[in-house]
Backbone as JSON, one array per atom type, in Angstrom:
{
  "sequence": "VQLDFRCVGVTNSRHTWQIYQSTKSQTESKNLVFIGNLPFTITENDLLSLSESKVGKNLVRSVLVPVGKKSKKGLGYAFLDYKNREAANKAVEAFDGLMYNE",
  "N": [[121.45, 70.78, 79.74], [120.21, 73.79, 78.63], [117.53, 75.07, 76.82], [116.08, 77.56, 74.79], [112.81, 78.21, 74.19], [111.35, 79.17, 71.17], [109.25, 80.8, 68.81], [108.75, 80.84, 65.33], [106.82, 81.92, 63.8], [105.2, 84.67, 62.2], [103.54, 87.55, 63.17], [101.88, 90.53, 62.74], [104.24, 91.72, 61.81], [106.19, 91.08, 63.67], [108.33, 88.77, 65.36], [106.84, 86.12, 66.92], [104.86, 83.96, 69.0], [102.78, 81.78, 67.22], [99.42, 81.28, 66.65], [97.55, 79.01, 65.05], [94.48, 78.9, 63.64], [92.2, 76.76, 62.46], [89.54, 75.29, 60.57], [88.29, 72.16, 60.62], [85.92, 70.86, 60.32], [82.51, 71.92, 60.57], [81.92, 71.5, 63.2], [84.26, 70.99, 64.54], [86.97, 72.81, 65.5], [90.39, 73.85, 65.29], [92.95, 74.85, 67.46], [95.89, 75.51, 67.02], [99.12, 75.63, 68.3], [102.24, 76.58, 67.35], [105.46, 75.5, 68.08], [108.78, 76.29, 68.13], [112.39, 75.76, 67.85], [113.05, 73.54, 69.42], [114.54, 70.86, 71.35], [115.98, 68.07, 69.62], [115.43, 65.7, 70.77], [113.1, 65.85, 72.24], [109.9, 64.67, 73.26], [106.45, 63.82, 72.44], [105.09, 63.24, 74.8], [106.71, 64.61, 76.65], [106.17, 67.29, 75.95], [103.42, 67.37, 76.39], [103.3, 66.94, 79.17], [104.71, 69.21, 80.03], [103.02, 71.24, 79.09], [100.74, 70.68, 80.59], [101.67, 71.33, 83.14], [102.23, 74.06, 82.91], [100.06, 75.32, 81.63], [97.62, 74.0, 82.17], [95.62, 71.15, 83.11], [94.18, 68.69, 80.93], [93.67, 70.31, 78.69], [94.87, 70.08, 76.26], [94.32, 68.77, 73.1], [95.77, 67.32, 71.2], [99.18, 66.44, 70.41], [101.82, 67.04, 68.22], [104.89, 66.01, 67.16], [106.91, 66.28, 64.64], [109.01, 63.87, 62.99], [112.19, 62.88, 61.6], [112.53, 60.93, 58.62], [114.62, 59.07, 58.31], [116.31, 59.41, 60.58], [114.57, 59.28, 62.73], [114.32, 61.07, 64.76], [113.19, 64.04, 66.43], [112.29, 67.03, 64.61], [112.77, 69.5, 65.59], [110.64, 71.16, 66.04], [107.15, 71.61, 66.95], [103.59, 70.98, 67.15], [100.88, 71.93, 69.12], [97.6, 71.17, 69.82], [95.02, 72.87, 71.15], [92.07, 72.8, 73.24], [90.51, 75.08, 73.22], [90.49, 78.57, 72.25], [91.27, 80.28, 74.32], [92.88, 78.67, 75.97], [94.95, 78.17, 74.18], [95.99, 80.75, 73.86], [96.87, 81.17, 76.49], [98.85, 79.24, 76.59], [100.7, 80.28, 74.77], [101.55, 82.56, 76.14], [102.67, 81.3, 78.38], [104.74, 79.66, 77.32], [106.39, 81.32, 75.79], [109.63, 82.28, 75.41], [110.42, 80.54, 77.38], [112.73, 78.64, 79.25], [113.93, 75.49, 78.72], [114.89, 72.68, 80.45], [116.78, 70.06, 79.52]],
  "CA": [[121.36, 71.67, 78.6], [119.04, 74.67, 78.64], [117.14, 75.54, 75.49], [115.13, 78.65, 74.82], [111.71, 78.01, 73.25], [111.04, 80.33, 70.32], [108.36, 80.56, 67.68], [109.2, 81.58, 64.16], [105.68, 82.49, 63.09], [105.22, 86.13, 62.2], [102.26, 88.21, 63.26], [102.05, 91.98, 62.86], [105.63, 92.03, 61.5], [107.08, 90.77, 64.79], [108.46, 87.34, 65.64], [106.01, 85.83, 68.08], [104.18, 82.67, 68.93], [101.71, 81.83, 66.23], [98.3, 80.38, 66.87], [96.88, 78.73, 63.79], [93.14, 78.44, 63.89], [91.62, 76.25, 61.22], [88.3, 74.56, 60.77], [88.28, 70.88, 59.95], [84.51, 70.74, 59.99], [81.78, 72.97, 61.26], [81.82, 71.2, 64.62], [85.58, 70.86, 65.15], [87.98, 73.77, 65.09], [91.67, 73.59, 65.91], [93.72, 75.98, 67.96], [97.23, 74.97, 66.99], [100.24, 76.47, 68.7], [103.51, 76.11, 66.78], [106.59, 75.73, 68.97], [110.04, 76.06, 67.43], [113.65, 75.74, 68.6], [112.98, 72.46, 70.39], [115.59, 69.84, 71.23], [115.58, 66.99, 68.73], [115.08, 64.54, 71.59], [111.85, 66.06, 72.97], [108.83, 63.77, 72.83], [105.09, 64.32, 72.61], [104.78, 63.16, 76.23], [107.41, 65.72, 77.32], [105.43, 68.53, 75.7], [102.13, 67.27, 77.06], [103.55, 67.16, 80.6], [105.09, 70.61, 80.2], [101.83, 72.04, 78.9], [99.86, 70.49, 81.75], [102.22, 72.04, 84.29], [102.26, 75.51, 82.68], [98.79, 75.86, 81.13], [96.52, 73.35, 82.88], [95.35, 69.77, 82.72], [93.06, 68.37, 80.03], [93.42, 71.38, 77.73], [95.5, 69.72, 75.0], [93.67, 67.68, 72.37], [96.79, 66.49, 70.58], [100.54, 66.97, 70.27], [102.52, 66.46, 67.08], [106.32, 66.3, 67.03], [107.37, 65.62, 63.41], [110.32, 63.22, 63.08], [112.86, 62.59, 60.33], [112.27, 59.58, 58.11], [115.76, 58.18, 58.57], [116.85, 59.54, 61.94], [113.51, 59.02, 63.71], [114.43, 62.08, 65.81], [112.39, 65.22, 66.2], [112.82, 68.01, 63.66], [113.02, 70.77, 66.28], [109.42, 71.94, 66.21], [105.98, 70.81, 67.3], [102.29, 71.62, 67.17], [99.97, 71.51, 70.18], [96.22, 71.54, 69.53], [94.31, 73.13, 72.39], [90.62, 72.65, 73.16], [89.87, 76.37, 72.94], [91.38, 79.69, 71.95], [91.81, 80.82, 75.57], [93.98, 77.8, 76.39], [96.04, 78.41, 73.23], [96.59, 82.04, 74.23], [97.58, 80.97, 77.75], [100.06, 78.48, 76.25], [101.64, 81.22, 74.14], [102.13, 83.37, 77.22], [103.46, 80.45, 79.27], [105.9, 79.09, 76.66], [107.23, 82.3, 75.11], [110.89, 82.54, 76.08], [110.65, 79.55, 78.44], [113.96, 77.85, 79.19], [113.63, 74.08, 78.95], [116.05, 71.88, 80.88], [116.7, 68.72, 78.96]],
  "C": [[120.09, 72.49, 78.74], [118.78, 75.14, 77.22], [116.03, 76.57, 75.63], [114.06, 78.4, 73.76], [111.5, 79.29, 72.45], [110.07, 79.9, 69.22], [108.83, 81.39, 66.51], [108.04, 82.1, 63.33], [105.71, 84.0, 63.18], [103.8, 86.67, 62.22], [102.52, 89.69, 63.48], [103.52, 92.38, 62.72], [106.59, 91.84, 62.67], [107.17, 89.26, 64.91], [107.73, 87.08, 66.95], [105.49, 84.41, 67.97], [103.03, 82.81, 67.96], [100.63, 80.83, 66.6], [97.59, 80.23, 65.53], [95.49, 78.21, 64.11], [92.55, 78.02, 62.55], [90.35, 75.5, 61.56], [88.34, 73.3, 59.94], [86.86, 70.57, 59.49], [83.78, 71.83, 60.75], [81.72, 72.74, 62.76], [83.17, 71.12, 65.31], [86.53, 71.91, 64.62], [89.26, 73.46, 65.86], [92.32, 74.89, 66.32], [95.15, 75.49, 68.12], [98.25, 76.02, 67.4], [101.5, 75.83, 68.15], [104.61, 76.47, 67.75], [107.86, 75.37, 68.22], [111.21, 76.06, 68.39], [113.62, 74.71, 69.72], [114.18, 71.53, 70.26], [115.08, 68.69, 70.36], [115.13, 65.75, 69.49], [113.75, 64.69, 72.33], [110.76, 65.17, 72.39], [107.47, 64.45, 73.01], [104.69, 64.29, 74.08], [105.47, 64.27, 77.02], [106.62, 67.02, 77.16], [104.06, 68.53, 76.37], [102.29, 67.54, 78.56], [103.89, 68.62, 80.88], [103.87, 71.52, 80.06], [100.87, 71.9, 80.09], [100.36, 71.24, 82.98], [102.15, 73.55, 84.14], [100.9, 76.1, 82.32], [97.6, 75.29, 81.9], [96.27, 71.96, 82.32], [94.14, 69.69, 81.79], [92.7, 69.48, 79.06], [93.98, 71.07, 76.35], [94.73, 68.57, 74.37], [94.69, 66.75, 71.75], [98.12, 67.24, 70.51], [101.17, 66.26, 69.08], [103.96, 66.95, 67.08], [106.78, 65.57, 65.76], [108.77, 65.05, 63.59], [110.86, 62.97, 61.68], [112.62, 61.15, 59.92], [113.39, 58.62, 58.46], [116.21, 58.22, 60.03], [115.86, 59.15, 63.02], [113.59, 59.96, 64.91], [113.54, 63.26, 65.43], [113.09, 66.2, 65.27], [113.02, 69.39, 64.28], [111.81, 71.67, 66.39], [108.26, 71.02, 66.51], [104.72, 71.67, 67.17], [101.49, 71.05, 68.34], [98.59, 72.04, 69.83], [95.46, 71.66, 70.84], [92.8, 73.09, 72.17], [89.91, 73.95, 72.84], [90.93, 77.45, 72.75], [92.02, 80.25, 73.22], [92.99, 79.99, 76.06], [95.19, 78.0, 75.48], [96.75, 79.72, 73.56], [97.39, 81.92, 75.52], [98.88, 80.21, 77.5], [101.11, 79.39, 75.63], [102.33, 82.05, 75.21], [103.06, 82.53, 78.1], [104.76, 79.98, 78.63], [106.86, 80.12, 76.06], [108.46, 82.62, 75.94], [111.22, 81.57, 77.2], [111.96, 78.8, 78.21], [113.61, 76.43, 79.59], [114.9, 73.34, 79.31], [115.88, 70.47, 80.39], [117.31, 67.71, 79.9]]
}
């Protein structure tokens, strides 16, 4: 099965990958990349491996794949927190329109 990664965040009135930058404290900022249209079976390890192969090693701080309370399956989206803005931008370029073979 091939799936096409897409982001549903909107920037400048166009559908595009969205990088959410927030500040948890003055010393720790987050560069979250939202990824949508994921298979429900994808895991955090799958996304970490994919990111390491496309963006680079040791650039991801954390991966979150929300799961349903009853089904325990993924909800079709995820967040990857990158160590810096440059890595997040590189991830957006690498993942946008990427076909994922499940």
